[in-house]
Backbone as a printed PyTorch tensor [residue, N CA C, xyz], in Angstrom:
tensor([[[145.3310,  23.8020, 144.8130],
         [145.9470,  23.4630, 143.5920],
         [147.2750,  22.5920, 143.9370]],

        [[147.4030,  21.5820, 143.2620],
         [148.4540,  20.5940, 143.4430],
         [149.7060,  21.1830, 142.7390]],

        [[150.9100,  20.6600, 143.2050],
         [152.1680,  21.0500, 142.5490],
         [152.1290,  20.8560, 141.1020]],

        [[151.5560,  19.6600, 140.6870],
         [151.4450,  19.3450, 139.2800],
         [150.7070,  20.4030, 138.5290]],

        [[149.5580,  20.8330, 139.1140],
         [148.7900,  21.8200, 138.3880],
         [149.5340,  23.2140, 138.3280]],

        [[150.3050,  23.5420, 139.2740],
         [151.1530,  24.6960, 139.2330],
         [152.0350,  24.6320, 138.0660]],

        [[152.7060,  23.4400, 137.9000],
         [153.6540,  23.2610, 136.8100],
         [153.0780,  23.2650, 135.5540]],

        [[151.7830,  22.7220, 135.3970],
         [151.1180,  22.8310, 134.1110],
         [150.7370,  24.2040, 133.7560]],

        [[150.3360,  25.0170, 134.7790],
         [150.0340,  26.4420, 134.4720],
         [151.3000,  27.1240, 134.1380]],

        [[152.4270,  26.8240, 134.7370],
         [153.7050,  27.4470, 134.3630],
         [154.0850,  27.1120, 132.9010]],

        [[153.8600,  25.8240, 132.5190],
         [154.1950,  25.4430, 131.1060],
         [153.3620,  26.1900, 130.1640]],

        [[152.0010,  26.3450, 130.4440],
         [151.0780,  27.0120, 129.5630],
         [151.4380,  28.4800, 129.5190]],

        [[151.9580,  29.0050, 130.6070],
         [152.4780,  30.5330, 130.4070],
         [153.7540,  30.6470, 129.6650]],

        [[154.6050,  29.6470, 129.8910],
         [155.9140,  29.7400, 129.2600],
         [155.7870,  29.4900, 127.6580]],

        [[154.8830,  28.6570, 127.3290],
         [154.7470,  28.2770, 125.9480],
         [153.2670,  28.2290, 125.5780]],

        [[152.6230,  29.4240, 125.5400],
         [151.1520,  29.5220, 125.2780],
         [150.7830,  28.8210, 123.9520]],

        [[149.8850,  27.9660, 123.9430],
         [149.4010,  27.2090, 122.8030],
         [150.2160,  26.0540, 122.3630]],

        [[151.2630,  25.7710, 123.0980],
         [152.1010,  24.6040, 122.7590],
         [151.2540,  23.3150, 123.0540]],

        [[151.5900,  22.3560, 122.2740],
         [150.9700,  21.0090, 122.4300],
         [151.9750,  20.0450, 123.1090]],

        [[151.5730,  19.6270, 124.2990],
         [152.3580,  18.7330, 125.0350],
         [151.4960,  17.8180, 125.9280]],

        [[152.0650,  16.7440, 126.3820],
         [151.4400,  15.8050, 127.2670],
         [152.5050,  15.3560, 128.2530]],

        [[152.0770,  14.7360, 129.4130],
         [152.8720,  14.3670, 130.4400],
         [152.5650,  12.9830, 130.8420]],

        [[153.5440,  12.0750, 130.6190],
         [153.3580,  10.6510, 131.1220],
         [153.8800,  10.5170, 132.4730]],

        [[153.1860,   9.8200, 133.3870],
         [153.6240,   9.5470, 134.6730],
         [153.6240,  10.8050, 135.5740]],

        [[152.9830,  11.8980, 135.2190],
         [152.9700,  13.0650, 135.9910],
         [154.4260,  13.4950, 136.3740]],

        [[155.2860,  13.4500, 135.4690],
         [156.6670,  13.7120, 135.7400],
         [157.2520,  14.6640, 134.6300]],

        [[157.8350,  15.7700, 135.0520],
         [158.3360,  16.7970, 134.0890],
         [159.3580,  16.1320, 133.1580]],

        [[160.1470,  15.1830, 133.6810],
         [161.0740,  14.4870, 132.8450],
         [160.4460,  13.6390, 131.7760]],

        [[159.2040,  13.3930, 131.9110],
         [158.5210,  12.5340, 130.9140],
         [157.5700,  13.3740, 130.0170]],

        [[157.7950,  14.6640, 130.0080],
         [156.9670,  15.5730, 129.0790],
         [157.2720,  15.1880, 127.6220]],

        [[156.2190,  15.1500, 126.9390],
         [156.2310,  14.7700, 125.4790],
         [155.7550,  16.0340, 124.7210]],

        [[156.5540,  16.6160, 123.9280],
         [156.0840,  17.7970, 123.0950],
         [155.5690,  17.3030, 121.7780]],

        [[154.4250,  17.8450, 121.4510],
         [153.7080,  17.3770, 120.2460],
         [153.7550,  18.3800, 119.1490]],

        [[154.5430,  19.3990, 119.2770],
         [154.6810,  20.4090, 118.2900],
         [156.1180,  20.9000, 118.2910]],

        [[156.4020,  21.9570, 117.4910],
         [157.6810,  22.5170, 117.3200],
         [158.1050,  23.5220, 118.2960]],

        [[157.3550,  23.7140, 119.3670],
         [157.6860,  24.7130, 120.3880],
         [159.0150,  24.3800, 121.0510]],

        [[159.7290,  25.4270, 121.4340],
         [160.9700,  25.1970, 122.1590],
         [160.5990,  24.7030, 123.5960]],

        [[161.2240,  23.6100, 124.0220],
         [161.0380,  23.0650, 125.3000],
         [161.6540,  24.0090, 126.3530]],

        [[160.9570,  24.3480, 127.3800],
         [161.4670,  25.2160, 128.3690],
         [162.4490,  24.3660, 129.2570]],

        [[163.4950,  25.0020, 129.8180],
         [164.4770,  24.3350, 130.6210],
         [163.7440,  24.1010, 132.0590]],

        [[164.4060,  23.2030, 132.6920],
         [163.8480,  22.8610, 134.1000],
         [163.9070,  24.1780, 134.9940]],

        [[164.9840,  24.9760, 134.7180],
         [165.0940,  26.1930, 135.5990],
         [164.0000,  27.1800, 135.2230]],

        [[163.6550,  27.2800, 133.9030],
         [162.6050,  28.1750, 133.5190],
         [161.2860,  27.7000, 134.0990]],

        [[161.0270,  26.4280, 134.0520],
         [159.8090,  25.8880, 134.6250],
         [159.7140,  26.0720, 136.0730]],

        [[160.7880,  25.8560, 136.7730],
         [160.8430,  26.0370, 138.2450],
         [160.5710,  27.5370, 138.6020]],

        [[161.1430,  28.4320, 137.9610],
         [161.0320,  29.8900, 138.1780],
         [159.5030,  30.2000, 137.9880]],

        [[158.9970,  29.8140, 136.8340],
         [157.6140,  30.1510, 136.5360],
         [156.6390,  29.5470, 137.5450]],

        [[156.8900,  28.2160, 137.9260],
         [156.0550,  27.5480, 138.8740],
         [156.0900,  28.3480, 140.2580]],

        [[157.1400,  28.7490, 140.6040],
         [157.2820,  29.6650, 141.8530],
         [156.4660,  30.9290, 141.8040]],

        [[156.5200,  31.5310, 140.5850],
         [155.6060,  32.7020, 140.3370],
         [154.1570,  32.3180, 140.4520]],

        [[153.7430,  31.2060, 139.9320],
         [152.3550,  30.7660, 140.0020],
         [151.9360,  30.5420, 141.4090]],

        [[152.7660,  29.7730, 142.1150],
         [152.5340,  29.5060, 143.5730],
         [152.3180,  30.8390, 144.2410]],

        [[153.1580,  31.6920, 144.1050],
         [153.0890,  32.9880, 144.7920],
         [151.8280,  33.7370, 144.5240]],

        [[151.3960,  33.7490, 143.2680],
         [150.1260,  34.3940, 142.8950],
         [148.8880,  33.7100, 143.5410]],

        [[148.9950,  32.4220, 143.5360],
         [147.8850,  31.5910, 144.1540],
         [147.8350,  31.9950, 145.6250]],

        [[149.0040,  31.8910, 146.3000],
         [148.9690,  32.1720, 147.7750],
         [148.5980,  33.6120, 148.0770]],

        [[148.8640,  34.5990, 147.1810],
         [148.5090,  35.9680, 147.4380],
         [146.9880,  36.1740, 147.3440]],

        [[146.3650,  35.2860, 146.7840],
         [144.8520,  35.4320, 146.6720],
         [144.1400,  34.4650, 147.6360]],

        [[144.7650,  33.8600, 148.5600],
         [144.2070,  32.9680, 149.6350],
         [143.0550,  33.7170, 150.3370]],

        [[143.2310,  35.0030, 150.6300],
         [142.1800,  35.8000, 151.2800],
         [140.8620,  35.7930, 150.5720]],

        [[140.9200,  35.7360, 149.2130],
         [139.7010,  35.6770, 148.4460],
         [138.9280,  34.4380, 148.6380]],

        [[139.6940,  33.3240, 148.6380],
         [139.0490,  32.0160, 148.8660],
         [138.5400,  31.9150, 150.2090]],

        [[139.2320,  32.4290, 151.2530],
         [138.7550,  32.4300, 152.6090],
         [137.5070,  33.1410, 152.7360]],

        [[137.5320,  34.3710, 152.1640],
         [136.2840,  35.2520, 152.2210],
         [135.1070,  34.6280, 151.5220]],

        [[135.2970,  34.0520, 150.3780],
         [134.1230,  33.4120, 149.5930],
         [133.4650,  32.3420, 150.3970]],

        [[134.3010,  31.6090, 151.2080],
         [133.7810,  30.4690, 151.9750],
         [132.8610,  30.9830, 153.1620]],

        [[133.0380,  32.2670, 153.5380],
         [132.4040,  32.7140, 154.7510],
         [131.3310,  33.8450, 154.4620]],

        [[131.3110,  34.3930, 153.2960],
         [130.3730,  35.4290, 153.0310],
         [128.9600,  34.8710, 153.1680]],

        [[127.9860,  35.6000, 153.6840],
         [126.6380,  35.0990, 153.7170],
         [126.0670,  35.0120, 152.2510]],

        [[125.0360,  34.2390, 152.1730],
         [124.5010,  34.1080, 150.7980],
         [123.8890,  35.4240, 150.3060]],

        [[124.0350,  35.6250, 149.0400],
         [123.6500,  36.8550, 148.4330],
         [122.1280,  36.9840, 148.3770]],

        [[121.3950,  35.8210, 148.5170],
         [119.9710,  35.7900, 148.5620],
         [119.5250,  36.4590, 149.8560]],

        [[120.2450,  36.4980, 150.9870],
         [119.8470,  37.2410, 152.0980],
         [119.7290,  38.7800, 151.8160]],

        [[120.7130,  39.2230, 151.0140],
         [120.6160,  40.6500, 150.5900],
         [119.5200,  40.9660, 149.7130]],

        [[119.3210,  40.0710, 148.7470],
         [118.2020,  40.3000, 147.6820],
         [116.8340,  40.2150, 148.3950]],

        [[116.7670,  39.2340, 149.3010],
         [115.4460,  39.1910, 150.0840],
         [115.1620,  40.4540, 150.8470]],

        [[116.1990,  41.0040, 151.4570],
         [115.9910,  42.2570, 152.2060],
         [115.6490,  43.3830, 151.2600]],

        [[116.1950,  43.4940, 150.0870],
         [115.9160,  44.5200, 149.0380],
         [114.4630,  44.3930, 148.6280]],

        [[114.0790,  43.1950, 148.2100],
         [112.6720,  42.9180, 147.7650],
         [111.6750,  43.2560, 148.8490]],

        [[111.9370,  42.9550, 150.0690],
         [110.9860,  43.2440, 151.1400],
         [111.0940,  44.6320, 151.5830]],

        [[112.0890,  45.4150, 151.2670],
         [112.3330,  46.7460, 151.7320],
         [112.7670,  46.7450, 153.1840]],

        [[113.4680,  45.6560, 153.6190],
         [113.9020,  45.5340, 155.0040],
         [115.2240,  46.0390, 155.1510]],

        [[115.3780,  47.3470, 155.4630],
         [116.7110,  47.9850, 155.5990],
         [117.5930,  47.2600, 156.6810]],

        [[116.9300,  46.7880, 157.7540],
         [117.6880,  46.1210, 158.8170],
         [118.3440,  44.8740, 158.2920]],

        [[117.6260,  44.0730, 157.3920],
         [118.1230,  42.8390, 156.8130],
         [119.2560,  43.2070, 155.8810]],

        [[119.1220,  44.2510, 155.0780],
         [120.1010,  44.6590, 154.1870],
         [121.4010,  45.0620, 154.9840]],

        [[121.2150,  45.8160, 155.9540],
         [122.3190,  46.2580, 156.7980],
         [123.0790,  45.1050, 157.5030]],

        [[122.3420,  44.1520, 157.8820],
         [122.8470,  42.9850, 158.5620],
         [123.7180,  42.2160, 157.6480]],

        [[123.2600,  42.1870, 156.3590],
         [124.0910,  41.5420, 155.2820],
         [125.3680,  42.2510, 155.0950]],

        [[125.2920,  43.5090, 154.9570],
         [126.4610,  44.3980, 154.7310],
         [127.4260,  44.2850, 155.8910]],

        [[126.8710,  44.2970, 157.0600],
         [127.7850,  44.1450, 158.2980],
         [128.4740,  42.8580, 158.3180]],

        [[127.7370,  41.7430, 157.9350],
         [128.3500,  40.3920, 157.9450],
         [129.4340,  40.3080, 156.8300]],

        [[129.3190,  40.9320, 155.7260],
         [130.3340,  40.9660, 154.6280],
         [131.4990,  41.7620, 155.1960]],

        [[131.2850,  42.9020, 155.8270],
         [132.3710,  43.7320, 156.2800],
         [133.1680,  42.9880, 157.3810]],

        [[132.5060,  42.1940, 158.2350],
         [133.1530,  41.4360, 159.1810],
         [134.0090,  40.3390, 158.5520]],

        [[133.6160,  39.7880, 157.4340],
         [134.4380,  38.7700, 156.8110],
         [135.6540,  39.4350, 156.1780]],

        [[135.4770,  40.6260, 155.6100],
         [136.5480,  41.3300, 154.9830],
         [137.5690,  41.7310, 156.0820]],

        [[137.1050,  42.1090, 157.3240],
         [138.0280,  42.4880, 158.3750],
         [138.8130,  41.2270, 158.8790]],

        [[138.0400,  40.0120, 158.8600],
         [138.7070,  38.8340, 159.3840],
         [139.8180,  38.3430, 158.4030]],

        [[139.5370,  38.5700, 157.0670],
         [140.5700,  38.1830, 155.9860],
         [140.8870,  39.4380, 155.1670]],

        [[141.7610,  40.2140, 155.6610],
         [142.1210,  41.4980, 155.0030],
         [142.9250,  41.2090, 153.7010]],

        [[142.7320,  42.1360, 152.8160],
         [143.5090,  42.0470, 151.5530],
         [144.8600,  42.3790, 151.8700]],

        [[145.9110,  41.5490, 151.4030],
         [147.2510,  41.8870, 151.7430],
         [147.6000,  43.1400, 150.8830]],

        [[148.5980,  43.8910, 151.4160],
         [149.0210,  45.0560, 150.6890],
         [150.2350,  44.8580, 149.9190]]])
């Protein structure tokens, strides 16, 4: 997610439902299209840092998703009644979880 997207998410959180647009991808060029109170730069910066922190805290989920085996391997094992294949799938998933542990 780009810095711009982080800031857009922060704006949407600070002023849910507000109508705005941004020319030249610059906060200084934000154009408010309704009567919402415009957040200060400090408010936007603080909320943007929160958004970035939340995204970074979930990096392990994206890492895991990229390495999990396809669920079709599991389903194929279930349909065939192949307990070794099912266990291999479970073991592969557990290995990915161990490689990318959930932060505490």
